[in-house]
C-alpha positions in Angstrom: 0.3 0.0 -0.2 1.3 3.4 -1.0 1.1 5.8 1.7 0.4 9.7 1.4 0.4 10.0 5.4 3.2 8.3 7.3 1.6 5.0 9.7 3.4 6.9 12.6 0.7 9.5 12.4 -1.9 7.4 11.7 -1.8 5.1 14.2 -0.5 8.0 16.7 -4.1 9.9 16.0 -6.2 6.4 15.8 -4.7 5.7 19.4 -5.6 8.9 20.9 -9.3 8.3 19.8 -9.8 4.6 20.9 -12.8 4.8 23.6 -10.9 4.0 26.7 -8.5 7.2 25.5 -4.9 7.6 25.8 -2.5 5.4 27.5 -2.1 8.0 30.7 -5.7 8.3 31.1 -6.1 4.5 31.2 -3.4 4.2 33.5 -4.9 6.6 35.9 -7.9 4.8 35.5 -5.9 1.5 36.9 -4.2 3.0 40.0 -8.0 3.1 41.4 -8.7 0.1 44.3 -8.4 -2.9 42.0 -8.8 -5.8 44.2 -5.7 -7.7 44.9 -6.8 -11.0 42.7 -8.0 -8.6 40.1 -4.4 -7.6 39.6 -3.2 -10.9 39.7 -5.7 -12.3 37.1 -4.8 -9.6 34.7 -0.6 -10.5 35.5 -1.4 -13.6 35.0 -3.2 -13.8 31.6 -0.9 -11.6 30.3 2.4 -13.5 31.5 0.6 -16.7 29.8 -0.2 -15.0 26.2 3.3 -13.6 26.2 4.7 -16.9 26.7 2.4 -18.2 24.1 0.0 -20.7 26.4 -3.9 -20.1 26.1 -7.0 -21.5 27.1 -9.4 -21.1 24.4 -13.3 -22.7 24.3 -13.0 -25.5 26.6 -9.1 -26.3 25.9 -7.9 -26.5 29.1 -4.1 -24.4 29.0 -2.0 -25.1 25.9 1.7 -23.7 25.6 3.5 -23.7 22.1 6.7 -25.0 22.6 8.1 -22.8 19.6 6.1 -20.5 17.3 2.6 -20.1 17.6 0.7 -22.3 15.0 -2.0 -19.8 14.1 -3.9 -22.4 12.2 -4.2 -25.3 15.1 -7.4 -25.8 17.2 -5.6 -26.2 19.9 -8.8 -28.4 21.6 -8.6 -31.1 19.4 -5.0 -30.3 18.0 -6.2 -30.4 14.7 -4.8 -28.0 12.0 -5.6 -26.4 8.5 -3.3 -26.1 5.9 -1.9 -22.6 5.0 -1.6 -22.8 1.2 -5.3 -23.4 0.7 -7.7 -20.5 -0.4 -10.0 -19.0 2.3 -12.9 -21.0 0.6 -11.6 -24.5 1.0 -11.4 -24.1 5.1 -14.7 -25.7 6.1 -13.8 -28.6 3.5 -10.4 -29.0 5.1 -11.7 -29.3 8.7 -11.4 -33.1 10.2 -13.9 -34.2 12.2 -14.2 -33.2 15.7 -12.4 -30.4 15.1 -14.1 -26.9 15.3 -13.2 -24.4 13.2 -13.4 -21.9 16.3 -10.4 -22.8 17.6 -8.0 -21.0 14.9 -10.7 -18.2 14.7 -10.2 -17.6 18.7 -6.5 -17.9 18.7 -6.2 -15.2 15.8 -8.2 -12.5 17.1 -5.1 -12.1 19.5 -8.0 -10.5 22.3 -5.0 -11.6 24.8 -3.3 -8.6 23.7 -6.0 -7.0 25.9 -4.7 -8.4 29.6 -1.1 -7.7 28.0 -1.6 -4.5 27.2 -3.3 -3.7 30.5 -0.3 -5.5 32.6 2.0 -3.1 30.3 -0.1 0.2 32.0 0.4 -1.4 35.1 4.1 -2.8 35.4 5.7 -1.1 32.1 7.2 -4.5 31.4 8.6 -4.2 27.9 8.0 -8.2 27.1 4.1 -7.3 27.0 4.8 -5.0 23.9 7.4 -6.9 22.4 5.4 -10.3 22.6 2.4 -8.2 21.1 4.6 -6.9 18.2 6.2 -10.4 17.8 3.1 -12.3 17.5 1.6 -10.0 14.8 4.5 -10.4 13.2 4.1 -13.8 13.1 0.3 -13.6 12.2 1.3 -11.7 9.2 3.7 -14.0 7.6 1.4 -17.0 8.2 -1.7 -15.5 6.9 -1.1 -13.9 3.5 -4.8 -12.2 2.5 -7.1 -14.9 1.0 -5.1 -17.7 1.9 -5.9 -20.1 4.9 -8.9 -20.5 8.0 -8.4 -17.2 9.5 -9.8 -15.7 6.0 -12.6 -17.8 5.9 -14.8 -15.6 7.8 -15.4 -11.6 7.6 -16.7 -11.5 11.3 -13.2 -12.7 12.6 -11.0 -10.7 10.0 -13.1 -7.5 11.7 -13.1 -8.5 15.6 -8.9 -9.4 15.2 -8.4 -5.5 13.3 -10.5 -4.0 16.5 -8.0 -6.0 19.1 -4.9 -5.4 17.3 -5.8 -1.2 17.9 -7.3 -1.7 20.9 -3.9 -3.4 22.0 -1.7 -1.1 20.2 -3.6 1.8 21.7 -2.8 0.2 25.2 1.0 -0.3 24.5 1.6 2.5 22.1 3.7 4.4 24.4 6.2 1.5 23.8 5.3 0.6 20.5 5.8 4.1 18.8 9.6 3.8 19.4 11.6 5.3 16.7 13.0 1.6 15.9 10.0 -0.1 15.3 8.8 2.1 12.3 9.0 -1.0 9.7 6.5 -2.8 12.5 4.6 -0.2 11.9 4.3 0.3 8.1 3.3 -3.2 8.2 0.9 -3.3 10.4 -0.8 -0.2 9.5 -0.6 -2.3 6.0 -2.3 -5.4 7.2 -4.8 -3.5 8.8 -5.7 -1.6 5.1 -5.7 -5.4 3.6 -8.2 -6.3 6.7 -10.1 -3.3 5.9 -10.7 -4.0 2.0 -11.5 -7.4 2.9 -14.1 -7.0 5.0 -15.6 -4.3 2.5 -15.7 -7.0 0.1 -16.7 -9.8 1.8 -19.7 -8.6 4.1 -21.7 -11.4 5.3 -25.2 -10.1 3.9 -27.1 -10.5 0.7 -28.1 -6.8 0.0 -29.9 -4.2 2.2 -32.9 -6.2 2.5 -31.3 -9.7 3.2 -32.6 -12.0 6.1 -28.7 -12.6 6.5 -28.1 -9.3 8.2 -27.6 -10.5 12.0 -24.7 -10.7 14.6 -22.1 -11.3 12.2 -22.9 -8.5 9.9 -22.8 -6.5 13.0 -19.3 -7.3 13.5 -18.0 -6.7 9.9 -19.6 -3.2 10.3 -17.9 -2.7 13.7 -14.6 -3.8 12.1 -15.0 -1.6 9.4 -16.0 1.4 10.8 -12.6 1.1 13.3 -10.6 0.3 10.3 -12.5 3.2 8.0 -11.5 5.9 10.6 -7.9 5.0 11.2 -7.7 5.2 7.4 -9.8 8.7 7.5 -6.8 10.6 5.6 -7.6 8.2 2.6 -10.8 8.6 0.5 -11.1 4.9 0.7 -11.1 4.7 4.3 -13.7 7.6 4.5 -15.8 5.4 2.4 -15.5 2.2 4.4 -16.4 4.7 7.8 -19.4 6.2 6.1 -20.9 3.4 4.8 -20.4 1.4 8.2 -21.7 4.2 10.2 -24.7 4.4 7.9 -25.7 0.4 8.1 -25.0 0.6 11.6 -27.7 2.8 12.5 -29.8 1.1 10.1 -28.6 -2.9 12.1 -29.6 -1.1 15.4 -33.3 -0.9 14.7 -32.9 -3.9 12.4 -31.5 -6.5 15.1 -32.6 -4.6 18.5 -36.3 -4.9 19.3 -38.3 -1.7 20.2 -38.1 -3.4 23.8 -34.0 -3.6 24.0 -33.6 -6.9 22.8 -31.1 -8.8 20.5 -32.7 -10.8 18.0 -30.7 -13.7 18.2 -32.7 -14.1 21.6 -29.6 -14.9 23.4 -28.1 -13.8 26.1 -24.6 -14.5 25.0 -25.0 -12.8 21.8 -27.4 -9.7 23.3 -23.9 -8.9 25.2 -21.5 -8.9 22.0 -23.9 -7.0 20.0 -24.0 -4.2 22.9 -20.5 -4.4 23.3 -20.4 -3.9 19.3 -22.8 -1.1 19.6 -21.1 0.6 22.5 -17.4 1.0 20.9 -19.0 2.4 17.9 -20.7 4.6 19.6 -17.8 5.9 21.7 -15.8 6.2 18.1 -18.6 8.3 16.3 -18.8 10.5 19.4 -14.9 10.9 19.2 -15.3 11.3 15.4 -18.0 14.0 16.0 -20.5 12.1 13.8 -22.5 10.7 16.9 -25.6 8.5 16.1 -28.9 9.4 16.2 -30.9 9.6 19.4 -33.3 6.7 18.3 -29.8 4.8 18.0 -28.9 5.7 21.7 -31.8 5.3 23.0 -32.7 1.8 21.9 -28.7 1.6 23.0 -30.0 2.4 26.5 -32.7 -0.3 26.6 -30.3 -3.3 25.6 -28.5 -2.0 28.6 -31.8 -2.2 30.6 -32.2 -6.0 29.2 -28.9 -6.8 31.0 -29.5 -4.9 34.1 -32.5 -6.6 34.2 -31.8 -10.6 33.3 -28.6 -10.6 35.6 -29.7 -12.6 38.5 -28.9 -11.6 42.2 -25.5 -14.0 41.7 -24.6 -11.3 39.1 -24.6 -14.2 36.7 -26.6 -13.9 33.3 -28.8 -16.7 32.2 -27.6 -19.3 29.5 -30.7 -18.3 27.4 -30.1 -19.3 23.7 -26.7 -20.2 22.0 -23.5 -19.0 24.2 -20.3 -19.3 22.4 -18.6 -16.6 24.9 -17.9 -14.1 22.2 -16.7 -10.9 23.2 -15.8 -7.7 21.3 -13.2 -7.0 23.7 -12.2 -8.6 27.0 -10.4 -9.2 30.4 -10.0 -11.8 32.8 -11.1 -9.5 35.3 -14.9 -10.9 35.2 -16.3 -14.2 35.1 -17.5 -14.6 31.9 -21.0 -15.3 33.2 -20.8 -11.7 34.9 -22.5 -9.2 32.2 -22.8 -6.2 35.0 -20.4 -4.1 33.3 -23.0 -3.4 30.4 -25.6 -2.4 32.8 -26.7 1.5 31.9 -25.2 4.4 33.6 -27.0 6.1 36.3 -26.7 9.1 39.1 -25.6 6.7 41.7 -22.3 8.2 41.6 -20.9 5.1 43.5 -20.4 2.9 40.9 -17.1 0.8 40.9 -14.5 1.3 38.3 -15.3 -1.7 35.1 -12.1 -1.9 33.1 -14.0 -3.9 30.6 -16.5 -0.7 30.5 -14.2 1.7 29.8 -12.1 -0.3 27.1 -15.6 -0.2 25.4 -16.8 3.0 25.9 -14.7 5.0 28.2 -17.3 5.3 31.0 -18.6 3.5 33.9 -22.2 1.2 34.4 -24.3 2.3 36.5 -25.7 0.3 40.0 -28.7 -2.7 39.8 -32.1 -1.6 40.6 -34.7 -2.9 42.0 -38.6 -3.5 40.2 -42.3 -4.4 41.3 -44.1 -6.7 39.4 -43.1 -8.5 35.9 -40.5 -6.9 33.9 -41.8 -7.8 30.6 -39.9 -8.0 27.4 -42.9 -9.1 25.4 -41.2 -8.2 21.5 -37.9 -10.0 22.7 -39.8 -12.6 24.6 -39.0 -12.7 28.1 -40.5 -12.3 31.3 -38.9 -11.5 34.8 -39.7 -11.0 38.0 -38.2 -10.8 41.3 -40.7 -11.7 44.7 -39.4 -12.4 47.9 -36.3 -14.1 47.8 -36.6 -15.6 44.6 -35.6 -14.3 40.7 -37.3 -16.0 37.8 -37.3 -15.7 34.1 -39.4 -17.2 31.9 -38.7 -17.3 28.2 -41.9 -17.0 25.8 -42.1 -15.4 22.7 -40.7 -15.4 19.3 -37.4 -17.6 18.3 -34.1 -16.3 17.6 -34.0 -14.5 13.8 -34.0 -17.3 10.9 -33.7 -19.6 14.4 -30.2 -19.5 13.9 -28.7 -19.1 17.9 -32.2 -20.6 18.7 -33.1 -23.5 21.8 -36.2 -25.2 22.1 -36.9 -23.5 25.5 -40.3 -22.1 24.8 -42.2 -21.9 28.5 -39.0 -22.9 30.4 -37.5 -20.6 33.1 -34.7 -20.1 35.3 -35.3 -20.1 39.3 -32.4 -18.7 41.5 -33.6 -18.3 45.1 -31.4 -16.7 47.9 -29.0 -15.8 45.8 -28.2 -19.7 44.3 -29.0 -20.9 41.2 -31.5 -24.0 41.6 -33.1 -24.8 37.9 -30.9 -23.4 34.7 -30.6 -23.7 31.3 -27.7 -26.1 30.2 -25.9 -24.1 28.0 -24.4 -24.7 24.7 -21.8 -27.6 24.6 -19.9 -27.0 21.3 -20.9 -25.9 17.7 -19.6 -28.0 14.3 -17.0 -30.1 16.5 -19.9 -32.1 17.7 -23.2 -32.4 15.8 -24.4 -34.5 18.4 -24.0 -32.8 21.1 -25.0 -29.2 19.3 -28.3 -30.9 18.8 -28.9 -32.0 22.3 -28.2 -28.5 24.3 -30.6 -27.1 22.0 -32.9 -29.7 22.1 -36.5 -29.8 24.2 -35.1 -32.2 26.5 -32.0 -29.6 27.7 -34.7 -27.3 28.9 -37.2 -26.7 31.5 -40.5 -28.1 29.9 -42.6 -31.0 29.2 -42.6 -33.1 25.9 -44.9 -35.1 24.2 -43.6 -38.7 23.3 -39.7 -37.1 23.2 -40.7 -34.7 20.1 -39.3 -31.5 19.9 -41.2 -27.9 19.9 -39.7 -27.2 17.2 -38.4 -29.6 14.3 -34.4 -29.6 14.7 -33.0 -29.3 10.8 -30.0 -31.1 9.2 -28.4 -27.9 9.5 -26.3 -26.8 12.8 -27.5 -23.2 12.8 -31.5 -22.7 12.2 -34.8 -23.9 13.6 -38.3 -23.4 12.3 -40.5 -21.2 14.8 -43.0 -24.0 14.7 -44.4 -23.0 18.1 -45.3 -19.6 17.3 -45.7 -18.9 21.4 -48.3 -16.2 22.3 -48.7 -14.7 26.1 -52.1 -15.1 27.2 -51.8 -13.2 30.8 -49.3 -11.5 32.8 -50.5 -9.9 36.0 -48.5 -9.2 39.7 -48.6 -12.8 40.8 -49.5 -14.9 37.5 -48.0 -15.7 34.1 -49.4 -17.9 31.2 -48.3 -18.9 27.9 -49.2 -21.5 25.1 -47.6 -22.6 22.4 -48.6 -24.5 19.1 -45.4 -26.8 19.0 -44.6 -30.6 18.5 -45.4 -30.8 15.0 -43.4 -33.8 14.5 -46.1 -36.2 16.3 -48.0 -35.3 12.9 -51.5 -34.1 14.4 -53.1 -30.6 14.6 -54.8 -28.7 17.4 -51.8 -29.5 19.7 -51.5 -26.7 22.2 -48.7 -26.5 25.3 -50.2 -24.1 28.0 -48.2 -23.0 31.0 -49.3 -21.4 33.8 -47.3 -19.5 36.6 -48.7 -18.7 39.9 -46.3 -16.8 42.0 -46.2 -16.7 46.1 -43.9 -15.6 48.9 -43.1 -19.2 49.6 -43.3 -20.8 46.2 -44.7 -21.1 43.1 -47.4 -23.2 41.7 -47.3 -24.4 37.8 -50.0 -25.8 36.1 -49.3 -27.3 32.5 -52.3 -27.7 30.1 -52.1 -29.9 26.6 -54.7 -30.3 24.3 -54.8 -33.2 21.3 -53.3 -35.9 23.8 -54.0 -39.3 22.8 -54.4 -42.9 24.7 -50.7 -43.9 25.3 -48.9 -40.5 25.2 -45.7 -40.6 26.8 -45.5 -37.2 28.8 -41.8 -36.0 30.3 -40.8 -33.0 32.4 -37.4 -32.0 33.1 -36.3 -29.7 35.7 -32.4 -29.1 35.2 -30.4 -28.3 38.5 -27.6 -26.4 38.7 -24.5 -28.3 39.3 -24.2 -28.7 43.3 -27.4 -29.6 44.0 -28.8 -33.2 43.7 -32.9 -34.2 44.4 -33.4 -36.8 47.6 -37.3 -38.2 47.7 -39.1 -37.4 50.9 -42.7 -39.1 50.6 -43.6 -38.4 47.4 -41.6 -35.0 47.3 -38.3 -34.3 46.5 -36.4 -32.4 48.2 -33.5 -30.2 46.3 -30.2 -29.7 48.6 -26.6 -29.2 48.0 -24.7 -32.4 47.3 -21.7 -31.3 49.8 -23.7 -30.8 53.1 -27.4 -31.7 52.2 -28.3 -28.0 52.7 -32.3 -27.9 51.9 -33.0 -25.2 48.8 -36.4 -26.4 47.8 -39.0 -28.5 47.8 -40.3 -30.1 44.2 -44.2 -31.9 44.5 -44.3 -33.3 41.2 -47.7 -33.9 38.9 -50.0 -36.5 40.8 -49.4 -39.7 38.9 -46.0 -38.9 37.8 -43.0 -41.2 38.2 -39.5 -39.2 39.1 -36.0 -40.2 38.6 -33.0 -38.2 38.8 -30.9 -38.7 35.8 -27.2 -37.2 34.7 -27.0 -34.2 32.3 -24.1 -32.2 32.1 -24.3 -28.5 32.7 -22.3 -26.5 29.8 -21.5 -22.8 32.2 -19.4 -21.9 28.5 -18.6 -23.0 25.0 -16.4 -26.2 25.5 -16.8 -26.9 28.9 -19.1 -29.6 31.0 -19.6 -29.5 34.2 -21.5 -32.8 36.1 -25.3 -31.8 36.8 -28.2 -33.8 37.3 -32.3 -33.5 35.6 -35.5 -34.2 37.8 -37.7 -36.0 35.4 -41.0 -36.6 35.9 -43.0 -39.1 33.5 -47.0 -39.7 33.4 -48.4 -42.2 30.6 -52.2 -41.0 29.4 -54.0 -43.9 29.9 -57.4 -42.7 28.8 -58.3 -40.3 26.0 -58.2 -36.8 26.9 -58.4 -33.9 24.8 -57.5 -31.8 27.1 -55.6 -32.4 30.3 -53.8 -30.4 33.2 -50.8 -30.9 35.1 -50.4 -29.3 38.3 -46.9 -29.3 40.2 -45.2 -26.9 42.6 -42.2 -25.5 44.0 -42.0 -24.5 47.5 -39.0 -22.9 49.6 -41.0 -22.1 53.1 -38.8 -24.8 54.9 -35.5 -24.1 53.1 
């Protein structure tokens, strides 16, 4: 690339524009009281990254003995050839390997903890490792060849992290003897911009393919476009991306503030990208519209409302732990850094939030009655010591990241998770696991003859919205919704309804079914959080801690149901599995009954 502006000038100008500000500002913020544990977490993550040791997507710690192999899935050990055209990457994928492996490694998101550690300690090994790893990546990944150019979303997130890492370590990386590195760095970022612009993951302005991948493409293109704002090409990139980002906010986010993938994990990722781009736009003097800002704040409000008393997010829909930027400070399940701002004045520093937009999150707020996200399909209620979230509404956009979770719920009592969504497992590396964790059986619902609420097609992404769920009633102490799923049974008129009736000491559930036939086998599952087990006690089932049998609640199953406790591994994050159990009720319909109701309850009065 021929430059009419020196790469040093361009990078210095952008480093001053990043949302978290100049290194001096970030260093000052880091002097605020982070706990010793948080400081140790940053240092440990930075040290591992500098030494080529990574733990990605459930791989466990893996250290490259020599140079980093940017084409390796460290979890399976599989490698992709670097001399193949990017279009052939999927064809090369061995059975059991995960394309996300080399992609995650090549995002270089570990540059963030290295940059933070540099600001805390000014240890030159961190900017040196960053420089060496970028140079290594450039040499191993010529544009258009190898697995790391196969997805524009990965190209985009990689570019953002490279620039954020550079911004954090710019005081060291702008040394006079590194001019050659800066020229190469600028040149490959320009190649990233051109690649994204010519490989956008959409089929045009009216395309249904516009989803989180396209949003990531725009985030990367906008970031690179501002970097190259001195060139007509860069200005065109930024203008195009800014215009489309405004449109995508309205397209991808419902009016009540829920990202249309209807997944808490992808909601977090989308919100991070919107926050980053809004901060860049304000810095560039071209802020987004008030409508954009209003909807973004509603997205933040949804995070505040879905956060459980223990600070964790429920695992609704697909979860692949995707982040735009990230640090090792918060638990992966903790989304509180995305809370909307407030006037409390006492909110603690959140490094993850400062990185995204230079601001602080607000605090949690209580709410009376149901918080209803009707367009998003989520209903949240705090009552007494309990926190309850019910899923009842449209499926994910195009079903891409949808689970069969209609009328399912998560319940937290006194800050302890009791009944949970099982998570995701993995995507393409194990189709059987993929389908198991998005199945009806992986959620706190009932099924008829092991049928799926919505048909699960052969493709691992996508699901038709056959349930067409609607909410019948939502008042202070009751919620009722119905769906028309189980089409695979080949019946017409099948409808499944569930009513939640809440009280200070527990809740009663009534499941109503139409279209049943003699011999139908009904199965309810209640997925216990890890560390809990169920013990029978005179027809009731006590939910207790495995270690000390602390009593948490009591479940009274439907009358006439047989009950068993079965193992069902919990997946708190992508590729990670923990031992856990499900409480399973079964009942066979002995007499033909077109319309049947089944009542059961969960009580914590004696817990």
